[in-house]
N, C-alpha and C positions, 0 to 999 in steps of 0.2 A: 802210457798211463797204467799204473798198477791197479788191478781190479780191487784188491783189498782196501787200498787207500781211497779209491773212488767210492766204494760202498760206505766207508767210514764218513767221508765228506757228505754224501747224500743223507745218511742217517743223522748227522749233526745238523744239517740244514732243515730236515723235516722236524726234528725235535725242537729246534729253535723257532720254527715258523709261528707258533702261537705267541711266543714272547715278542717277536718282531711285530706281529699284528697288533699287539697291545700298546706299543709305544706311542704311535701318533694320537690315539684317543686320550691317553693320559696327559699328553702335552697340550693338545688342542682344548680339551675340556678340563683343564687343570682345576679351576674353581669348583666345578661340579664334582670332580673326583675327590677333592678335599672334603666336600660336604658329605659324600658317601662314606668316607672313612670316619668322619666325625660322628656319623649316625651310630657308630659302634662305641659311643661314650668315650672318645679319645679327644683330648684338648685340640682345638683347631691349629694352634701353633705347632704342636707335635705332629699333627696330620700333614701339615705342609712339609715339614722336615722328612717325614716318612715317605711322602710321595716323591720328593726330590731324590731321596736315596733309592726308591724303587725304580725310578726312571734311569738313574745311573746304573743300577744293577742290570736292568733290562738291556740297555744299550751296550755297555761294555761286556757284560756276560755273553750276550749273543755274538758280538764281534769275536771275542776270544774263543768261544766254544766252536763257532762255525769254522773259523780260519784254522783252528788247530794250534795256533800260536797261543801259548798260555792257556791251553784247553782246560786244565784242571782249575785254574783261577776262574775261567768262564763258567764252569760247572758250579763252582762254589757261589759265585755271584748270583746265578740263576736260582740256586737252592735257597740262598738268603732271601730271595724274593718270594718264591713259590710256597715254601713251607709255612711261614707266618700268614701269608695271604690265605692259604687253604684253611688254617685254623680259624682265622678271624672272620672270614666271609662264608665259609661253607659248612662249619660245624654247628653253628647256632643261627638259624635252624639247620638241621642236618640235611645236606643235599648230596645224597649218595653218588649220583652221576658225576657231579663236579669233583667230589673227593676222589673217586676212582680214576677220573681222567688225570687229575693232578698227581695222584699216586703213580700212574704210568709215566708221567713226565719226570717225576722224581727218580723212578727206576732208570730211565734213560740217562738222566744226568749223573746218577751214581755210576753207571757204566762208563760215562765220560771221564770219571775220575780215575778209572783203571786202565785207560788206554796208553799206548806207547807214545813217546814224544815225536817220533818220525812221521806221524800221520798229519802233519801240518799242511795247510793249503798249498804252500810253496812247493812241498814235496810231491804233491799230486801232479804238478806240471814240470817237475824237474826232470831233465833228460839225463839219464845215466850214461856216462861216457865209457864205462868199462864193459858194456855189452855190445 
């Protein structure tokens, strides 16, 4: 097992943990989450669509980002979720702690856009035959 690939996998797992944690609550409390989104003066029909898209981004973004397979796509999907969410829910009223935590996650996801392709999960366990 390559040390660099192991560290990369652990980092991706840790960055994604907050997104994974959010998925069940959004699904189980779907109606309540739509109500919270509509409290920001957004039409309930649009809120439902936004929540479905959010859940999609969270699930597939986390899978792609953690596995390293289509990691850049995973980063983009998670960014599509976190950037608007931060502006919509944490800027008015301004919640500096939440904004800074999300900014840190955005930084980690931006780093995920710059990684090399060979750091996929399958490569972590791939046994090199030429050594």
